[in-house]
mmCIF file as Biopython writes it, N, C-alpha, C and O atoms, coordinates in Angstrom:
data_model
#
loop_
_atom_site.group_PDB
_atom_site.id
_atom_site.type_symbol
_atom_site.label_atom_id
_atom_site.label_alt_id
_atom_site.label_comp_id
_atom_site.label_asym_id
_atom_site.label_entity_id
_atom_site.label_seq_id
_atom_site.pdbx_PDB_ins_code
_atom_site.Cartn_x
_atom_site.Cartn_y
_atom_site.Cartn_z
_atom_site.occupancy
_atom_site.B_iso_or_equiv
_atom_site.auth_seq_id
_atom_site.auth_asym_id
_atom_site.pdbx_PDB_model_num
ATOM 1   N N  . MET A ? 1  ? 124.762 109.294 136.740 1.0 0.0 1  A 1 
ATOM 2   C CA . MET A ? 1  ? 124.399 108.109 137.493 1.0 0.0 1  A 1 
ATOM 3   C C  . MET A ? 1  ? 123.429 107.259 136.668 1.0 0.0 1  A 1 
ATOM 4   O O  . MET A ? 1  ? 122.538 107.788 136.003 1.0 0.0 1  A 1 
ATOM 5   N N  . ALA A ? 2  ? 123.609 105.971 136.718 1.0 0.0 2  A 1 
ATOM 6   C CA . ALA A ? 2  ? 122.735 105.050 135.985 1.0 0.0 2  A 1 
ATOM 7   C C  . ALA A ? 2  ? 121.378 104.949 136.660 1.0 0.0 2  A 1 
ATOM 8   O O  . ALA A ? 2  ? 121.230 105.258 137.843 1.0 0.0 2  A 1 
ATOM 9   N N  . GLY A ? 3  ? 120.405 104.515 135.901 1.0 0.0 3  A 1 
ATOM 10  C CA . GLY A ? 3  ? 119.078 104.283 136.461 1.0 0.0 3  A 1 
ATOM 11  C C  . GLY A ? 3  ? 119.099 103.072 137.380 1.0 0.0 3  A 1 
ATOM 12  O O  . GLY A ? 3  ? 120.088 102.343 137.454 1.0 0.0 3  A 1 
ATOM 13  N N  . LYS A ? 4  ? 117.977 102.871 138.084 1.0 0.0 4  A 1 
ATOM 14  C CA . LYS A ? 4  ? 117.884 101.723 138.985 1.0 0.0 4  A 1 
ATOM 15  C C  . LYS A ? 4  ? 116.433 101.298 139.129 1.0 0.0 4  A 1 
ATOM 16  O O  . LYS A ? 4  ? 115.513 102.101 138.969 1.0 0.0 4  A 1 
ATOM 17  N N  . PHE A ? 5  ? 116.248 100.023 139.434 1.0 0.0 5  A 1 
ATOM 18  C CA . PHE A ? 5  ? 114.940 99.502  139.793 1.0 0.0 5  A 1 
ATOM 19  C C  . PHE A ? 5  ? 114.800 99.571  141.305 1.0 0.0 5  A 1 
ATOM 20  O O  . PHE A ? 5  ? 115.729 99.225  142.036 1.0 0.0 5  A 1 
ATOM 21  N N  . GLU A ? 6  ? 113.652 100.012 141.771 1.0 0.0 6  A 1 
ATOM 22  C CA . GLU A ? 6  ? 113.328 100.000 143.192 1.0 0.0 6  A 1 
ATOM 23  C C  . GLU A ? 6  ? 112.148 99.058  143.391 1.0 0.0 6  A 1 
ATOM 24  O O  . GLU A ? 6  ? 111.165 99.133  142.653 1.0 0.0 6  A 1 
ATOM 25  N N  . VAL A ? 7  ? 112.236 98.179  144.373 1.0 0.0 7  A 1 
ATOM 26  C CA . VAL A ? 7  ? 111.136 97.284  144.727 1.0 0.0 7  A 1 
ATOM 27  C C  . VAL A ? 7  ? 110.580 97.768  146.051 1.0 0.0 7  A 1 
ATOM 28  O O  . VAL A ? 7  ? 111.329 98.039  146.990 1.0 0.0 7  A 1 
ATOM 29  N N  . TYR A ? 8  ? 109.251 97.877  146.119 1.0 0.0 8  A 1 
ATOM 30  C CA . TYR A ? 8  ? 108.610 98.401  147.326 1.0 0.0 8  A 1 
ATOM 31  C C  . TYR A ? 8  ? 107.261 97.732  147.546 1.0 0.0 8  A 1 
ATOM 32  O O  . TYR A ? 8  ? 106.680 97.154  146.627 1.0 0.0 8  A 1 
ATOM 33  N N  . GLU A ? 9  ? 106.775 97.822  148.773 1.0 0.0 9  A 1 
ATOM 34  C CA . GLU A ? 9  ? 105.457 97.307  149.126 1.0 0.0 9  A 1 
ATOM 35  C C  . GLU A ? 9  ? 104.448 98.441  149.009 1.0 0.0 9  A 1 
ATOM 36  O O  . GLU A ? 9  ? 104.647 99.513  149.581 1.0 0.0 9  A 1 
ATOM 37  N N  . ASP A ? 10 ? 103.361 98.208  148.266 1.0 0.0 10 A 1 
ATOM 38  C CA . ASP A ? 10 ? 102.357 99.257  148.094 1.0 0.0 10 A 1 
ATOM 39  C C  . ASP A ? 10 ? 101.355 99.244  149.254 1.0 0.0 10 A 1 
ATOM 40  O O  . ASP A ? 10 ? 101.470 98.431  150.171 1.0 0.0 10 A 1 
ATOM 41  N N  . ASN A ? 11 ? 100.391 100.131 149.206 1.0 0.0 11 A 1 
ATOM 42  C CA . ASN A ? 11 ? 99.426  100.272 150.302 1.0 0.0 11 A 1 
ATOM 43  C C  . ASN A ? 11 ? 98.536  99.051  150.494 1.0 0.0 11 A 1 
ATOM 44  O O  . ASN A ? 11 ? 97.954  98.879  151.565 1.0 0.0 11 A 1 
ATOM 45  N N  . SER A ? 12 ? 98.419  98.206  149.484 1.0 0.0 12 A 1 
ATOM 46  C CA . SER A ? 12 ? 97.575  97.012  149.603 1.0 0.0 12 A 1 
ATOM 47  C C  . SER A ? 12 ? 98.366  95.775  150.018 1.0 0.0 12 A 1 
ATOM 48  O O  . SER A ? 12 ? 97.818  94.675  150.082 1.0 0.0 12 A 1 
ATOM 49  N N  . GLY A ? 13 ? 99.661  95.958  150.300 1.0 0.0 13 A 1 
ATOM 50  C CA . GLY A ? 13 ? 100.492 94.842  150.729 1.0 0.0 13 A 1 
ATOM 51  C C  . GLY A ? 13 ? 101.112 94.049  149.590 1.0 0.0 13 A 1 
ATOM 52  O O  . GLY A ? 13 ? 101.756 93.028  149.830 1.0 0.0 13 A 1 
ATOM 53  N N  . LYS A ? 14 ? 100.930 94.501  148.360 1.0 0.0 14 A 1 
ATOM 54  C CA . LYS A ? 14 ? 101.546 93.861  147.195 1.0 0.0 14 A 1 
ATOM 55  C C  . LYS A ? 14 ? 102.897 94.526  146.926 1.0 0.0 14 A 1 
ATOM 56  O O  . LYS A ? 14 ? 103.180 95.618  147.419 1.0 0.0 14 A 1 
ATOM 57  N N  . PHE A ? 15 ? 103.715 93.848  146.139 1.0 0.0 15 A 1 
ATOM 58  C CA . PHE A ? 15 ? 105.046 94.361  145.827 1.0 0.0 15 A 1 
ATOM 59  C C  . PHE A ? 15 ? 105.098 94.811  144.377 1.0 0.0 15 A 1 
ATOM 60  O O  . PHE A ? 15 ? 104.543 94.164  143.489 1.0 0.0 15 A 1 
ATOM 61  N N  . ARG A ? 16 ? 105.763 95.917  144.155 1.0 0.0 16 A 1 
ATOM 62  C CA . ARG A ? 16 ? 105.883 96.513  142.825 1.0 0.0 16 A 1 
ATOM 63  C C  . ARG A ? 16 ? 107.327 96.938  142.595 1.0 0.0 16 A 1 
ATOM 64  O O  . ARG A ? 16 ? 108.113 97.064  143.534 1.0 0.0 16 A 1 
ATOM 65  N N  . PHE A ? 17 ? 107.657 97.155  141.328 1.0 0.0 17 A 1 
ATOM 66  C CA . PHE A ? 17 ? 108.947 97.762  141.019 1.0 0.0 17 A 1 
ATOM 67  C C  . PHE A ? 17 ? 108.707 99.017  140.205 1.0 0.0 17 A 1 
ATOM 68  O O  . PHE A ? 17 ? 107.703 99.147  139.504 1.0 0.0 17 A 1 
ATOM 69  N N  . ARG A ? 18 ? 109.642 99.929  140.312 1.0 0.0 18 A 1 
ATOM 70  C CA . ARG A ? 18 ? 109.635 101.126 139.469 1.0 0.0 18 A 1 
ATOM 71  C C  . ARG A ? 18 ? 111.057 101.332 138.983 1.0 0.0 18 A 1 
ATOM 72  O O  . ARG A ? 18 ? 112.025 101.026 139.679 1.0 0.0 18 A 1 
ATOM 73  N N  . LEU A ? 19 ? 111.158 101.854 137.781 1.0 0.0 19 A 1 
ATOM 74  C CA . LEU A ? 19 ? 112.458 102.158 137.189 1.0 0.0 19 A 1 
ATOM 75  C C  . LEU A ? 19 ? 112.661 103.653 137.287 1.0 0.0 19 A 1 
ATOM 76  O O  . LEU A ? 19 ? 111.851 104.435 136.789 1.0 0.0 19 A 1 
ATOM 77  N N  . LYS A ? 20 ? 113.745 104.048 137.931 1.0 0.0 20 A 1 
ATOM 78  C CA . LYS A ? 20 ? 114.068 105.463 138.063 1.0 0.0 20 A 1 
ATOM 79  C C  . LYS A ? 20 ? 115.275 105.785 137.197 1.0 0.0 20 A 1 
ATOM 80  O O  . LYS A ? 20 ? 116.263 105.051 137.178 1.0 0.0 20 A 1 
ATOM 81  N N  . ALA A ? 21 ? 115.175 106.897 136.482 1.0 0.0 21 A 1 
ATOM 82  C CA . ALA A ? 21 ? 116.292 107.389 135.676 1.0 0.0 21 A 1 
ATOM 83  C C  . ALA A ? 21 ? 117.377 107.926 136.607 1.0 0.0 21 A 1 
ATOM 84  O O  . ALA A ? 21 ? 117.161 108.064 137.811 1.0 0.0 21 A 1 
ATOM 85  N N  . GLY A ? 22 ? 118.523 108.221 136.049 1.0 0.0 22 A 1 
ATOM 86  C CA . GLY A ? 22 ? 119.630 108.755 136.835 1.0 0.0 22 A 1 
ATOM 87  C C  . GLY A ? 22 ? 119.300 110.035 137.567 1.0 0.0 22 A 1 
ATOM 88  O O  . GLY A ? 22 ? 119.914 110.344 138.588 1.0 0.0 22 A 1 
ATOM 89  N N  . ASN A ? 23 ? 118.319 110.798 137.048 1.0 0.0 23 A 1 
ATOM 90  C CA . ASN A ? 23 ? 117.930 112.050 137.706 1.0 0.0 23 A 1 
ATOM 91  C C  . ASN A ? 23 ? 116.851 111.841 138.764 1.0 0.0 23 A 1 
ATOM 92  O O  . ASN A ? 23 ? 116.367 112.809 139.352 1.0 0.0 23 A 1 
ATOM 93  N N  . GLY A ? 24 ? 116.469 110.589 139.012 1.0 0.0 24 A 1 
ATOM 94  C CA . GLY A ? 24 ? 115.482 110.284 140.044 1.0 0.0 24 A 1 
ATOM 95  C C  . GLY A ? 24 ? 114.042 110.228 139.560 1.0 0.0 24 A 1 
ATOM 96  O O  . GLY A ? 24 ? 113.144 109.895 140.333 1.0 0.0 24 A 1 
ATOM 97  N N  . GLU A ? 25 ? 113.810 110.546 138.294 1.0 0.0 25 A 1 
ATOM 98  C CA . GLU A ? 25 ? 112.450 110.527 137.751 1.0 0.0 25 A 1 
ATOM 99  C C  . GLU A ? 25 ? 112.007 109.088 137.479 1.0 0.0 25 A 1 
ATOM 100 O O  . GLU A ? 25 ? 112.764 108.297 136.917 1.0 0.0 25 A 1 
ATOM 101 N N  . VAL A ? 26 ? 110.773 108.754 137.881 1.0 0.0 26 A 1 
ATOM 102 C CA . VAL A ? 26 ? 110.216 107.434 137.591 1.0 0.0 26 A 1 
ATOM 103 C C  . VAL A ? 26 ? 109.843 107.395 136.109 1.0 0.0 26 A 1 
ATOM 104 O O  . VAL A ? 26 ? 109.060 108.217 135.633 1.0 0.0 26 A 1 
ATOM 105 N N  . VAL A ? 27 ? 110.411 106.432 135.391 1.0 0.0 27 A 1 
ATOM 106 C CA . VAL A ? 27 ? 110.157 106.331 133.956 1.0 0.0 27 A 1 
ATOM 107 C C  . VAL A ? 27 ? 109.353 105.088 133.588 1.0 0.0 27 A 1 
ATOM 108 O O  . VAL A ? 27 ? 108.871 104.980 132.460 1.0 0.0 27 A 1 
ATOM 109 N N  . ALA A ? 28 ? 109.203 104.156 134.515 1.0 0.0 28 A 1 
ATOM 110 C CA . ALA A ? 28 ? 108.388 102.961 134.271 1.0 0.0 28 A 1 
ATOM 111 C C  . ALA A ? 28 ? 108.033 102.336 135.610 1.0 0.0 28 A 1 
ATOM 112 O O  . ALA A ? 28 ? 108.745 102.503 136.600 1.0 0.0 28 A 1 
ATOM 113 N N  . SER A ? 29 ? 106.921 101.613 135.622 1.0 0.0 29 A 1 
ATOM 114 C CA . SER A ? 29 ? 106.534 100.893 136.836 1.0 0.0 29 A 1 
ATOM 115 C C  . SER A ? 29 ? 105.894 99.573  136.443 1.0 0.0 29 A 1 
ATOM 116 O O  . SER A ? 29 ? 105.337 99.434  135.354 1.0 0.0 29 A 1 
ATOM 117 N N  . GLY A ? 30 ? 105.984 98.615  137.343 1.0 0.0 30 A 1 
ATOM 118 C CA . GLY A ? 30 ? 105.474 97.280  137.067 1.0 0.0 30 A 1 
ATOM 119 C C  . GLY A ? 30 ? 104.161 97.005  137.769 1.0 0.0 30 A 1 
ATOM 120 O O  . GLY A ? 30 ? 103.691 97.792  138.591 1.0 0.0 30 A 1 
ATOM 121 N N  . GLN A ? 31 ? 103.583 95.871  137.425 1.0 0.0 31 A 1 
ATOM 122 C CA . GLN A ? 31 ? 102.331 95.431  138.023 1.0 0.0 31 A 1 
ATOM 123 C C  . GLN A ? 31 ? 102.557 95.020  139.470 1.0 0.0 31 A 1 
ATOM 124 O O  . GLN A ? 31 ? 103.693 95.000  139.944 1.0 0.0 31 A 1 
ATOM 125 N N  . ALA A ? 32 ? 101.481 94.695  140.170 1.0 0.0 32 A 1 
ATOM 126 C CA . ALA A ? 32 ? 101.568 94.237  141.557 1.0 0.0 32 A 1 
ATOM 127 C C  . ALA A ? 32 ? 101.887 92.742  141.584 1.0 0.0 32 A 1 
ATOM 128 O O  . ALA A ? 32 ? 101.342 91.965  140.799 1.0 0.0 32 A 1 
ATOM 129 N N  . TYR A ? 33 ? 102.764 92.357  142.483 1.0 0.0 33 A 1 
ATOM 130 C CA . TYR A ? 33 ? 103.148 90.962  142.683 1.0 0.0 33 A 1 
ATOM 131 C C  . TYR A ? 33 ? 102.841 90.575  144.121 1.0 0.0 33 A 1 
ATOM 132 O O  . TYR A ? 33 ? 102.869 91.421  145.015 1.0 0.0 33 A 1 
ATOM 133 N N  . ALA A ? 34 ? 102.550 89.307  144.344 1.0 0.0 34 A 1 
ATOM 134 C CA . ALA A ? 34 ? 102.222 88.827  145.688 1.0 0.0 34 A 1 
ATOM 135 C C  . ALA A ? 34 ? 103.443 88.805  146.600 1.0 0.0 34 A 1 
ATOM 136 O O  . ALA A ? 34 ? 103.315 88.934  147.818 1.0 0.0 34 A 1 
ATOM 137 N N  . THR A ? 35 ? 104.630 88.643  146.013 1.0 0.0 35 A 1 
ATOM 138 C CA . THR A ? 35 ? 105.844 88.536  146.819 1.0 0.0 35 A 1 
ATOM 139 C C  . THR A ? 35 ? 106.908 89.525  146.346 1.0 0.0 35 A 1 
ATOM 140 O O  . THR A ? 35 ? 106.890 89.995  145.208 1.0 0.0 35 A 1 
ATOM 141 N N  . ARG A ? 36 ? 107.825 89.819  147.250 1.0 0.0 36 A 1 
ATOM 142 C CA . ARG A ? 36 ? 108.956 90.684  146.905 1.0 0.0 36 A 1 
ATOM 143 C C  . ARG A ? 36 ? 109.796 90.025  145.805 1.0 0.0 36 A 1 
ATOM 144 O O  . ARG A ? 36 ? 110.263 90.693  144.882 1.0 0.0 36 A 1 
ATOM 145 N N  . LYS A ? 37 ? 109.979 88.697  145.917 1.0 0.0 37 A 1 
ATOM 146 C CA . LYS A ? 37 ? 110.736 87.976  144.895 1.0 0.0 37 A 1 
ATOM 147 C C  . LYS A ? 37 ? 110.064 88.108  143.534 1.0 0.0 37 A 1 
ATOM 148 O O  . LYS A ? 37 ? 110.749 88.250  142.522 1.0 0.0 37 A 1 
ATOM 149 N N  . GLY A ? 38 ? 108.747 88.063  143.493 1.0 0.0 38 A 1 
ATOM 150 C CA . GLY A ? 38 ? 108.029 88.229  142.234 1.0 0.0 38 A 1 
ATOM 151 C C  . GLY A ? 38 ? 108.334 89.569  141.589 1.0 0.0 38 A 1 
ATOM 152 O O  . GLY A ? 38 ? 108.533 89.647  140.377 1.0 0.0 38 A 1 
ATOM 153 N N  . ALA A ? 39 ? 108.374 90.626  142.394 1.0 0.0 39 A 1 
ATOM 154 C CA . ALA A ? 39 ? 108.691 91.959  141.870 1.0 0.0 39 A 1 
ATOM 155 C C  . ALA A ? 39 ? 110.134 92.014  141.372 1.0 0.0 39 A 1 
ATOM 156 O O  . ALA A ? 39 ? 110.412 92.612  140.333 1.0 0.0 39 A 1 
ATOM 157 N N  . HIS A ? 40 ? 111.054 91.391  142.113 1.0 0.0 40 A 1 
ATOM 158 C CA . HIS A ? 40 ? 112.450 91.338  141.661 1.0 0.0 40 A 1 
ATOM 159 C C  . HIS A ? 40 ? 112.547 90.581  140.339 1.0 0.0 40 A 1 
ATOM 160 O O  . HIS A ? 40 ? 113.250 91.008  139.423 1.0 0.0 40 A 1 
ATOM 161 N N  . ASP A ? 41 ? 111.839 89.456  140.246 1.0 0.0 41 A 1 
ATOM 162 C CA . ASP A ? 41 ? 111.854 88.670  139.008 1.0 0.0 41 A 1 
ATOM 163 C C  . ASP A ? 41 ? 111.252 89.465  137.850 1.0 0.0 41 A 1 
ATOM 164 O O  . ASP A ? 41 ? 111.741 89.383  136.723 1.0 0.0 41 A 1 
ATOM 165 N N  . GLY A ? 42 ? 110.198 90.231  138.118 1.0 0.0 42 A 1 
ATOM 166 C CA . GLY A ? 42 ? 109.582 91.066  137.085 1.0 0.0 42 A 1 
ATOM 167 C C  . GLY A ? 42 ? 110.542 92.124  136.570 1.0 0.0 42 A 1 
ATOM 168 O O  . GLY A ? 42 ? 110.636 92.349  135.364 1.0 0.0 42 A 1 
ATOM 169 N N  . ALA A ? 43 ? 111.255 92.771  137.481 1.0 0.0 43 A 1 
ATOM 170 C CA . ALA A ? 43 ? 112.236 93.782  137.077 1.0 0.0 43 A 1 
ATOM 171 C C  . ALA A ? 43 ? 113.351 93.142  136.255 1.0 0.0 43 A 1 
ATOM 172 O O  . ALA A ? 43 ? 113.809 93.721  135.269 1.0 0.0 43 A 1 
ATOM 173 N N  . ALA A ? 44 ? 113.787 91.955  136.658 1.0 0.0 44 A 1 
ATOM 174 C CA . ALA A ? 44 ? 114.835 91.252  135.911 1.0 0.0 44 A 1 
ATOM 175 C C  . ALA A ? 44 ? 114.342 90.883  134.513 1.0 0.0 44 A 1 
ATOM 176 O O  . ALA A ? 44 ? 115.108 90.943  133.551 1.0 0.0 44 A 1 
ATOM 177 N N  . ALA A ? 45 ? 113.072 90.502  134.394 1.0 0.0 45 A 1 
ATOM 178 C CA . ALA A ? 45 ? 112.505 90.166  133.084 1.0 0.0 45 A 1 
ATOM 179 C C  . ALA A ? 45 ? 112.491 91.386  132.169 1.0 0.0 45 A 1 
ATOM 180 O O  . ALA A ? 45 ? 112.760 91.268  130.974 1.0 0.0 45 A 1 
ATOM 181 N N  . VAL A ? 46 ? 112.182 92.546  132.719 1.0 0.0 46 A 1 
ATOM 182 C CA . VAL A ? 46 ? 112.206 93.778  131.921 1.0 0.0 46 A 1 
ATOM 183 C C  . VAL A ? 46 ? 113.629 94.051  131.443 1.0 0.0 46 A 1 
ATOM 184 O O  . VAL A ? 46 ? 113.842 94.397  130.281 1.0 0.0 46 A 1 
ATOM 185 N N  . THR A ? 47 ? 114.585 93.898  132.325 1.0 0.0 47 A 1 
ATOM 186 C CA . THR A ? 47 ? 115.985 94.120  131.959 1.0 0.0 47 A 1 
ATOM 187 C C  . THR A ? 47 ? 116.391 93.221  130.793 1.0 0.0 47 A 1 
ATOM 188 O O  . THR A ? 47 ? 117.042 93.675  129.852 1.0 0.0 47 A 1 
ATOM 189 N N  . ARG A ? 48 ? 116.008 91.949  130.856 1.0 0.0 48 A 1 
ATOM 190 C CA . ARG A ? 48 ? 116.339 91.020  129.758 1.0 0.0 48 A 1 
ATOM 191 C C  . ARG A ? 48 ? 115.604 91.398  128.474 1.0 0.0 48 A 1 
ATOM 192 O O  . ARG A ? 48 ? 116.172 91.312  127.386 1.0 0.0 48 A 1 
ATOM 193 N N  . ALA A ? 49 ? 114.352 91.811  128.597 1.0 0.0 49 A 1 
ATOM 194 C CA . ALA A ? 49 ? 113.527 92.106  127.421 1.0 0.0 49 A 1 
ATOM 195 C C  . ALA A ? 49 ? 114.019 93.328  126.657 1.0 0.0 49 A 1 
ATOM 196 O O  . ALA A ? 49 ? 113.896 93.383  125.433 1.0 0.0 49 A 1 
ATOM 197 N N  . VAL A ? 50 ? 114.569 94.298  127.357 1.0 0.0 50 A 1 
ATOM 198 C CA . VAL A ? 50 ? 114.964 95.535  126.680 1.0 0.0 50 A 1 
ATOM 199 C C  . VAL A ? 50 ? 116.386 95.491  126.130 1.0 0.0 50 A 1 
ATOM 200 O O  . VAL A ? 50 ? 116.791 96.381  125.382 1.0 0.0 50 A 1 
ATOM 201 N N  . GLU A ? 51 ? 117.129 94.484  126.489 1.0 0.0 51 A 1 
ATOM 202 C CA . GLU A ? 51 ? 118.489 94.386  125.979 1.0 0.0 51 A 1 
ATOM 203 C C  . GLU A ? 51 ? 118.446 94.258  124.464 1.0 0.0 51 A 1 
ATOM 204 O O  . GLU A ? 51 ? 117.915 93.281  123.935 1.0 0.0 51 A 1 
ATOM 205 N N  . GLY A ? 52 ? 118.984 95.210  123.789 1.0 0.0 52 A 1 
ATOM 206 C CA . GLY A ? 52 ? 119.010 95.208  122.334 1.0 0.0 52 A 1 
ATOM 207 C C  . GLY A ? 52 ? 117.703 95.629  121.678 1.0 0.0 52 A 1 
ATOM 208 O O  . GLY A ? 52 ? 117.569 95.537  120.458 1.0 0.0 52 A 1 
ATOM 209 N N  . ALA A ? 53 ? 116.738 96.087  122.468 1.0 0.0 53 A 1 
ATOM 210 C CA . ALA A ? 53 ? 115.452 96.508  121.899 1.0 0.0 53 A 1 
ATOM 211 C C  . ALA A ? 53 ? 115.632 97.749  121.035 1.0 0.0 53 A 1 
ATOM 212 O O  . ALA A ? 53 ? 116.507 98.578  121.286 1.0 0.0 53 A 1 
ATOM 213 N N  . LYS A ? 54 ? 114.797 97.861  120.022 1.0 0.0 54 A 1 
ATOM 214 C CA . LYS A ? 54 ? 114.823 99.016  119.134 1.0 0.0 54 A 1 
ATOM 215 C C  . LYS A ? 54 ? 113.691 99.965  119.495 1.0 0.0 54 A 1 
ATOM 216 O O  . LYS A ? 54 ? 112.662 99.545  120.025 1.0 0.0 54 A 1 
ATOM 217 N N  . VAL A ? 55 ? 113.885 101.230 119.209 1.0 0.0 55 A 1 
ATOM 218 C CA . VAL A ? 55 ? 112.827 102.231 119.346 1.0 0.0 55 A 1 
ATOM 219 C C  . VAL A ? 55 ? 112.197 102.393 117.974 1.0 0.0 55 A 1 
ATOM 220 O O  . VAL A ? 55 ? 112.893 102.672 116.998 1.0 0.0 55 A 1 
ATOM 221 N N  . VAL A ? 56 ? 110.881 102.218 117.895 1.0 0.0 56 A 1 
ATOM 222 C CA . VAL A ? 56 ? 110.187 102.334 116.612 1.0 0.0 56 A 1 
ATOM 223 C C  . VAL A ? 56 ? 109.022 103.303 116.749 1.0 0.0 56 A 1 
ATOM 224 O O  . VAL A ? 56 ? 108.396 103.396 117.805 1.0 0.0 56 A 1 
ATOM 225 N N  . ASP A ? 57 ? 108.741 104.017 115.678 1.0 0.0 57 A 1 
ATOM 226 C CA . ASP A ? 57 ? 107.576 104.897 115.632 1.0 0.0 57 A 1 
ATOM 227 C C  . ASP A ? 57 ? 106.357 104.077 115.235 1.0 0.0 57 A 1 
ATOM 228 O O  . ASP A ? 57 ? 106.431 103.220 114.355 1.0 0.0 57 A 1 
ATOM 229 N N  . VAL A ? 58 ? 105.246 104.346 115.889 1.0 0.0 58 A 1 
ATOM 230 C CA . VAL A ? 58 ? 103.988 103.704 115.543 1.0 0.0 58 A 1 
ATOM 231 C C  . VAL A ? 58 ? 103.037 104.805 115.110 1.0 0.0 58 A 1 
ATOM 232 O O  . VAL A ? 58 ? 102.677 105.677 115.900 1.0 0.0 58 A 1 
ATOM 233 N N  . ASP A ? 59 ? 102.637 104.758 113.859 1.0 0.0 59 A 1 
ATOM 234 C CA . ASP A ? 59 ? 101.760 105.787 113.305 1.0 0.0 59 A 1 
ATOM 235 C C  . ASP A ? 59 ? 100.327 105.289 113.274 1.0 0.0 59 A 1 
ATOM 236 O O  . ASP A ? 59 ? 100.072 104.090 113.159 1.0 0.0 59 A 1 
ATOM 237 N N  . LYS A ? 60 ? 99.401  106.224 113.376 1.0 0.0 60 A 1 
ATOM 238 C CA . LYS A ? 60 ? 97.990  105.871 113.239 1.0 0.0 60 A 1 
ATOM 239 C C  . LYS A ? 60 ? 97.734  105.432 111.812 1.0 0.0 60 A 1 
ATOM 240 O O  . LYS A ? 60 ? 98.299  105.980 110.866 1.0 0.0 60 A 1 
ATOM 241 N N  . GLU A ? 61 ? 96.886  104.448 111.670 1.0 0.0 61 A 1 
ATOM 242 C CA . GLU A ? 61 ? 96.557  103.970 110.317 1.0 0.0 61 A 1 
ATOM 243 C C  . GLU A ? 61 ? 95.270  104.585 109.851 1.0 0.0 61 A 1 
ATOM 244 O O  . GLU A ? 61 ? 94.822  104.310 108.738 1.0 0.0 61 A 1 
#
């Protein structure tokens, strides 16, 4: 099963998104947004940003 974004209202009344892997594990979460639409837009922005992204190692200098 593919992963999915879930949008939910937190305890302070703000809206957040979380990315769940196919096994149900939360692998990423977003900041708080004032509106549900804001959280949906944030999740969509992440989807666009990661398309074609590379995985790179970052070493201590």
